[in-house]
N, C-alpha and C positions, 0 to 999 in steps of 0.2 A: 726122634727129637733131633734138631739141628745143633751141631757142635759149634760153639764159638770159643776157640782155644785161646790160651794165654798168648800164644804167638800172634794170633789174629788181633787180639786187643792191643798188643804192642804195635802192630801194623797200623791200627787206627790212630794211635798217638803220634807215630812217626809221620803218617800221611797228613794228619791234622796240623802238625807243626809246619810241614811243607806248605800246606794250604794257606796258613796265616802269613808265612813268609812270602809266598807268591802273590797273595792278595787276590786270588782268582777262584771263582767257582763256576762250574758249568751249569747253565740253566737247563731245566727240563723242557720238553716240547709241549707242556700244557699251556693253555691260553693265559695271557696276562703276566707271564714271568719274564722279567727283563734280563737281557744278556748282561753278564758282569764285565767289569774292566779286566784287562789282562796285563800281567807283568811282562816286561821285555825279557827275551831269552838271552842269557849270557853264555849259554853252553856251546854256541856254534860261531865263534868269531870268524871262521873262514868262509862262512856262507853269508851272502848279501841278504838284505831284507826281502828281496824278491824271491829268495830261495835258490838263486842260480849263481853261476860264476859270472865273470866279466862278459862272457860270450852270450849270456842269457839262456844257457842250456843246462840240463841237469849235471851234477858233479861228474867229473871224469871217471870212467869205469863203471858207472851205474847204468845198467840197461834200462830200456823203457819198461814201464809198468804195464800190466795187462789192460786192455781196453774193454769197454762195455761190450756185451754180446746179448743177442736175443736167445730166449729159451722157448722153443716151440712147445705149445701146450700149456705154458704158464700165462696167467692173466697179465694185463698191463700193470696192475698194482699187485705185487706179490706179498702175501701175508705169511705164507709158510711153504715149506718144501714137501717132498714126497713123504707120506706117512708110513711107507713100507720099509724104510731103512732107519736104523737106530742112531740117527745123526740129528744134531740141533745146531743152530747158528746163534752165537751170542754176539749181538751187534751193539756198538757203542757210539754214542753221540760224541764227536771229538771236539772238545772245548775244555778250558780250565787249566789248572796247574799242571805243567808238563811232568813234574815229578811224580804225580799220581798216575799219569798216563804210562810213564816208564815202569812204575811198579806193577800196574795191571798187566802190561805186556809181558814183563818178566815172569810174573806168576803163571800166566797162561802157558808160556813156553816151558816152564819147569814141569807142568802137568801134561805136556804134549798136546795142548789145545791151541787152536787158531781162532782169532777173532775177526770181526768185520768192523772197521772204523769208518764212520761217516763224518768227515772233518768239516768244520766251519772255516770259511776262507780267511777271516780275520785272525783266527787261531794259527793257521798256517803262515800268515804274514809275520806273526810275532815269534813263532817257534818253527822256523823252516826245516830244521833238522828232523822233526818228528815224522814227516812224511816218509822219508827213506828208512827211518827206524822201523816204522810199521811194516813196510814192504819187506825189509830185510829179515824180519821175524817170521815171514810166511803168512802174514795176515792180509785181508782184503782192505783196500782203501777206496773211499768214495766221497761223494759231494753232498754236503748238508747245508748248502746255500752259503752266501758270502758273509752275511751279518747275523744269521739266526733270528730273524724277525718273522712275523706272521705272513708268510708268502702267499697263502690262499686269499688274503684280503687285499693284496696289492694290485695296482693297475698292471696291465699286460707288459708294458715296457719295463717297469720296475721289477716285476717278477722275473722277466727274462734276464735282466742284468744280475739279479741275485744268483741265478743258476750259472750263467756264463762267466761271471767274475770268479766264482769259486772254481769252475772248470779250468779257467785260465791259470789260476794259482797251481792247481794240481798238475797241469801240463808242464808248466815251467819247472816244477820241482821234480817230476817223475817221468815226463815224456808221455803221459796219458792223462785223460780227464777223469780217471778213476773208473772203477767197475760198476758203481751203483750211485743212484741218486735217491735221497730221502728228503721230503719237504720239512721245513722248520715250522715248529709250533702246531703241528697237526700230524696224526698218524698216517693220514692219507692225503693225496694231492687232489685238488679240484680238477675238473676236466681241463680247464685252461692251463694250469700248472703242469699237469701230466703231458699235455701236448707240447708245451714249451720244453719240457725235459726231453721228450722224444726228438724235437728239433735240434736240441743241443747235443744229441748223440747217445742218450740213455734210453734203450728200448723199454725198460721197465722202471717203475717206481718201487722202491723197497719199503714195505710197511712191516708189520709184525703181528703176531697173535698172542704174545705174552709181554706184558709191561711190568717191569720189576718195581716201578715207582721209587727207585733209589733216589731220585732228585727231591723227594719229599723228606729225606733224611730220617727214615723211620728206625734206623739201627740195623746193624749187619744181619742179625738173626731174622728180622722181619723181611729184609730183602731176599734172603735165602728161602724163607718159607713161602713167600709170594711166588717166586719163580718155580719152586719145586711143586707147588700145589697145582700149577697150570701147564707145565712143560710136558711135552710128549714127542714122540718121533716126528721129525720134520719141523718142529717149532722154530720160529724166529723170535728171539728174546730182545727186548729193548732195554739197554742199560746206558750208563753215562760215565765218561771220564770226569774227574773233578770232585768226587765225593769219597771221603774216607770210609764211609759205610760200605761202599762197593769194593774197595781194596780188601777190607776185612772179610766180606762175604764171599769173595771169589774162590779162595781155597776150599771152603766147605761146600760151596756150590759145585765145583768141579769134582770133588770127591764123591758127592752124592750122585751126580750124573753118571760117573764111572760105575758106582755101585749098582745103578739101575741099568747098566749096559748102554748108556747114551754117550755118544762121542761128540765133543764140541769141535766143529769144523767151520771153515769160512762159508759164507753164503754161496760163493762160487762152487765150492765142493758140494754143498748141500743140494744144489740144483743140477749138478753135472751128471 
């Protein structure tokens, strides 16, 4: 039976309050779901809206983030890692209330876990400090398109711009275009979009083999049950920032993964 503790229920209430205050929810990648508005970020007065200093470079003292790399033997669209090691990758669509994002990152770090965050470019524009926060916590950071719209249905020039605009945001903030690309509004990329991603510098498209469905707001216990029913060694799990259910589910999920001998690592670690 999945535990939903009093502490976790309090976390839902706190996160929910932050969500109302921020006025933002992350949209899932299912068809027909519109991206929400985002509240301006008041937490980083020293960072310009572009996420850089006056010179247009990442903040002083911040080294460049890892760049994408090719993984020989892996397909162009990766759904999971090796099944031979007891590791899994929890991947998050980066959008929504930054307070919830900070809560999820902190929870993961307290449990010794590392996440993979695929960030939406407009979210990075509004909350530029979050990119460095993700990297400083030992997590992966990647590209989830600029506006989180249905990229597979777009004309070639528009789809290219969705990928490169987000890559440019990441480069300005971190010195790298990020380690991964994931298409928006679809678990997999069309051949056109996969080719555009390669041309932009991403050798692989990052998909997943477990969908938490947390964006449907089914409740924390349902999110945890869904993941635990399907996860196994090498799994890549799709989750989202922006939902209180996910905040409440993560401690129990990490606890149960640990009990099963499964370690939550970045996707880069999973495939290395």
